[in-house]
C-alpha positions, 0 to 999 in steps of 0.5 A: 522482421523484429517486434518493434514496441514504440518507446513513448509518444513522438516528440519528433518527426523523423527523417528517413534518406530513401538513398538505399531504398533505391539499392539493389541490396534486398538487406539495405532496402530492408534496413530503409523499410524498417526506419519507415516501420518505425515511423509508422507506428510511432506517428504516421508522418516522416520525412524523406529525402534521397528521394529522386526527384530533381531539384530544379523540377522542386523550384519551378513547381513552387514558382508556378504555384505562386504564379497560378495563385496571383492570377486574377480571381476571374481567370482562376474561377474559369477553370474553377472546380465543377462542383465539389464532386468533382476533383479537379480544377479551382477551389476558392477560399473557405470552400472546404471544412477539414475539421467537421464542426470548425469554421471553413478552412481558410486556403484555396487550391487547385487540383489535378486528378489522374487521367484514367487508362483506357477502359476505367473510370466508367461510372459516374463515382470513378470519373470524380477522380479520374478525367481531363484536367482544366489548364489556365489561361495566360500562364505558359509552361504550366501544364508541362510543369505540372505534368512533369512533376506529376510523373515523377511524383507517381514514381515516387509514390509507387516506390514508397508503397513498395517500402511500405510492403517490405516494412510489413514483411509482404513482397516489395510488389504486393500492392503492384496490381493496384498500382499500374494505374494509380488515383492521385490528386496534385493539390496545389496550396495556398495560405493567406496571412490569418485574418484579424477577423477569423473566427474561433478555430478557423485555421488553414487547415483544420485538424484532420487525418487524410483519407487514403494510402499515403500523402507526399507534401511539399512545402515551402519555407514557411511553416506551419503544417502541425501534427499530433501525437499519442498524448494528444500534443502539436508536433511542428513539422518545420520545412527541411529544403529539398525533403517530402513529408510522407504521411499514412491516410486513413486507408492504411489504418484498414490494411494494417488493421490500426498497427500503422498510424494516420494522426491528426494534423493541422495547418497554422498560418497565423503567426508567420504574416506571409502567404504559405504555399505546399503541394499535396499529392494523395496518392492510392491504387486505383478506384476499383482496387479492393481494401482489406486486412493485409495478411500480415496483420490479422489478429490471431484470434476474430475478425479484422477491425475494419471490414473490405472495401474498395479505394473508391467506396472509401474515398467517396465517403470521405468527401461526402463528409467534408463536401455534403456529396450526396 
């Protein structure tokens, strides 16, 4: 792969057509990987189209997202998070602070985790990320829709990790050992219209980077997502129907020795006057998978920037910071 030098700080988020990434022709797959490589070095965000997830499933997902958040509060709280260390269930407004030092975020969410394979999740820490999900009463079809969506989004996550490996001059199956039973959280999100009495710098989601490998975001037509470029300018990530927005988490920086970016982003909902809904899937190799500088990203001299760790060690530290988990 030729050396790529970003021409200037990004002023937009690229749209990548994944169609050829499914081709049996390696050169076509490499061409898509090259577009991903450029996006990951420029800004760490990109849209994907022709991703293989059926449109009808995306429409159904938003239908159930809206119906879930319209449930009575007592119904939602009945499937609430056991505590912030258990990443499954309903999370009420102002429960999380993504921009440390700022007021709590103005969003509510419902999180579904991966369920462990036999013999996995044998520690208390791992059970935070894997386990039986709570399902709300009074919403028939919700569980089936969530599981169908999760099945497709996990397949897309595995495919994108293969594309990322190829973008870094690695074999496409480089991460496969950690993706046989990947760790993932599907998070349904509701951002109400911005209240007039909100505190200074209190947003739908405060400025932050994501923590894991990749995030796959499905957003409605309202918009509000903004991404910070290398000059500190905020770029709008306006909705494009039928696409996902993919962004890299801090774990990719560890793997690539900061070659690839995990940029800060935030969610504003203070202009539309509408409710905003989205579905974010945080996708990682399994909890015990070792994360260390990739062979194609090692510095010519000296040691990599980041010490090796496991997926679980990395994500547990980030949850501890934003939720105060001991």
